[in-house]
Structure formats: structure tokens, C-alpha cells
C-alpha angles and dihedrals in degrees: 000000000000099000120122125187122199115167108303094343125095123190117205117189137163134024122350109243136013104293096157094262125117097242108064143102130207134204089258089056091053096044088053091049092049091050089051091055092048132261094252100036127106110250137198116207119197108204129194114159140134092211134254135179111019099211091050089053088054091050092051090046090054092048090051095044091051093054107113100219126073112282123214116185118197115198105214115183100338146351106188132163112335089008091060088055089056090051090058089069091071121108082207117026112193129190119210116225106273094015123132135216127196137184128186143145123291114248142183138166128245130211115196146037132351088264090054092052092047092052089050090051090051093048093049096045090049091049093047088052092052092049091048089057089057095049089043093055091051100041098036088226121135113267088245091059093049089050090056090053091049095050090049093051097225123205113203134199114217091268094047091049091053091045089054094048095244090114133027105216145350117251113247110242118239126200090246092061096067118178125015116284116264121239116250118262107280137138096251091178086081091073120087100234106015117168112262092242093060089047090053091045091053090050097045094047094038094241092163133151090351090143101039122103122254136198090272093060111105113254115222105166137022092200111032112041135153131195131208114259089356098174124161109268115266120248093269097046125082117238115250119203114239119257104217093193091063099047131127120228096231137107105239147187121276146114130320122305117179129202143169099188098088129070109244091197090058092047092049091047092052092050088050092048089053093050092044091049092053096246104101091156088067093062096079094046094048094046093048091051090054096233123174121249088253092052092047090051090053095050093044090050091052089050092052088051091054090052091050092050092052090048090053093046091050091055087059095042114018091184089075109106113270090226095048091115090057090050092051093048091049089051088054095242117174119227090260093047090050092047091050092048093050092049089051090053093044093046090048090056095046091046091056089052094045093046089054094056101032120104107214119226114261115264092241093051114146129239090269092062117106115260117243114264123239096226095191095050091044096054092047091051091049092051095041097247116146116235 
């Protein structure tokens, strides 16, 4: 991973999401880094990324936004695509002189039937709507205006990012800073309208195909596949037919894909339900899956129940991690699985206490002596939890 923690400062550089390359960082990496800083502490995040997996960017945005201290995000070099979504979580978004920010639509490619393509359109449209909500909240722009920016794939200088509301200020240059920060290694030719200097930099430094799947990438579907940063090739780049056996199962960043087959009102309602339910990170997942509003409510309600269970458990045992609910949700635990896991943790804690104060029966106790009690089984029985 490329996550460094120094005091109250976190450095994030490389590709967003684990794409089997050395330079990448994931939501798990960022959650651990924030925990190391301290949940209530102010934090400065230095970000330099060309993007990556869109849903992973949304998950990192949610993790940073949920951090209780003040968040200052400094864009050093570049925050493009999924990385620009992460930047929106900052209370203070600062552009370094010479840095770039880019926003655009998510994309992917589909291999299969008409139904497969329609499902991909639905997923991409829903994800774009969710991302637009994040940008709109930060910029104060109407969602329609943000969608126009995304479809156009806009590249912004520090001053343009501030003028557009995507950033709050430009960092004042100091003599010690020297030259402008360099963007992180990425094949910028994969974007639809990349600045020529980034294309030249990718060519000169051989940053090629860093975000394309390889034979080592796990294959999940022969018919419905999506690739990270799967933009149409630029004019100077030859088209390469997709290899469906080497595709990632994730909705990812890329150029514009339009659709009229999905209800935007439903997508917006689902995103709002996730925010109101305190689980904004679920929005991208639910929308990408194409669930109905009713199904989303059920899933969000279950997530809320898991959060409540963890809160109650932490009252009993404050040593339980504060972010245990997020961990359980990320692991996909159901309410029953979460309840059973929490009981196991609480029982284990009580068992340790009981063992330390319990006087065992003598080895030569007669038949009339009480039998030793299985504390774990007994507590589960009393609380209705199956062994």
C-alpha cells in the first residue's frame, strides 16, 4: 500500500483500490490510518492520485467524511476521477500550486447480451448520480450542473477548482517547496481529454497500461465485465479489444455513458436514504447493484441495526473498537451474524472475569458437588443465541 502516517498527517498516493499493482491504496488502508491518527483528532491528508476504482473512492470518501476531527485535504500533483471524490470529504480542500483536479463520469465495458448491456447502463447511471451528489454537496452547485461537468470531463487548475467550488483555496507557495508537485504514476492516456503534458509524461516515463487488467486479474464473468479506467482510446492510441477472462468485477471510473432506462428520482432517493441512515458508503454499492428503493430501505435498516447492536455492546464493553460496526458492514455480516459475533466478544470478556474470580471445585469432589458451568453456552442460552 502507499499510505504513510506521520503524527496527524496521512499521505495517500497511487491508484485508488487494489488493482494488483504496487502503488495503490484501499479503503481499509485509509480506515486503519485514520484510526492511527485518532478518531477525534484533526487530520491533514496529502493526496496525489490519478484515480482508480470508483466504488473504492466512494468508500474512502465515506471513511474520511465520518472522521470526527477536522479534515484538511491537500491535493499534491493530482486528484483525478475517484481521487477527486475522496478530496470532496475535506472540510478544507487545498490545491497545491501546479496541481490538477479532474471530475468525470464512471465507465466500464460490457461483454454479452442486450440485457447485460442494459444492466451495465443502469449501474453506471446510478453510480454517476451518487457521485454527482458528493460533488454537489461540496460545490453547492445543482446536481444537473455537476453532471454537466462530469460528462465534459473537466480538468481544473488550482484556481479553476476553487472558482468551481471543488476546492476551498490554493496553498501559498513557500521557498522551501521549490518546483510544482509531480502527479503520481498513472497512464493518463486512458482518460478522454487528458492535458497534453500528462500524456507526454505518461509516454516519457512509461506509465502505460497501469490500470488495465492482466491475466493475473481474477475473472468473474464471461459476459458482464468492467475494467478500471476503461476509457475509449485517445486518437493517438490504438484500440485494444477487451479480454473478458481478465476483468475486474467493479464499477470503475471512465468517460461518459448516458442512459434513460433508470429512474433518477429512485437513485437520488436511495443515495439520500444512505446518507440519512448514516451509511453513505453503502450508496455506491446499492446503486451499482440496481436494487429497488424498497430493497435499499431493507438493507439500510439492517445496517442501522448492526450499528445499534455495536453501540449497545460498547456500553457493556468499552474496549470494543469504535469502528466495529463499519468493519462488520464491510465484511457483509447480517444482523444475526453481527449479533452472534458481538455476543461471542462479550461472553469472552465476561468469561475472563469469571474465571479470574471463580474457585474451581476440588478434583476429588463427590457426586453431590455442583457441576462446573459452561459460561459461554449459558450466556448464549439466556440471550437466545444459538450455539
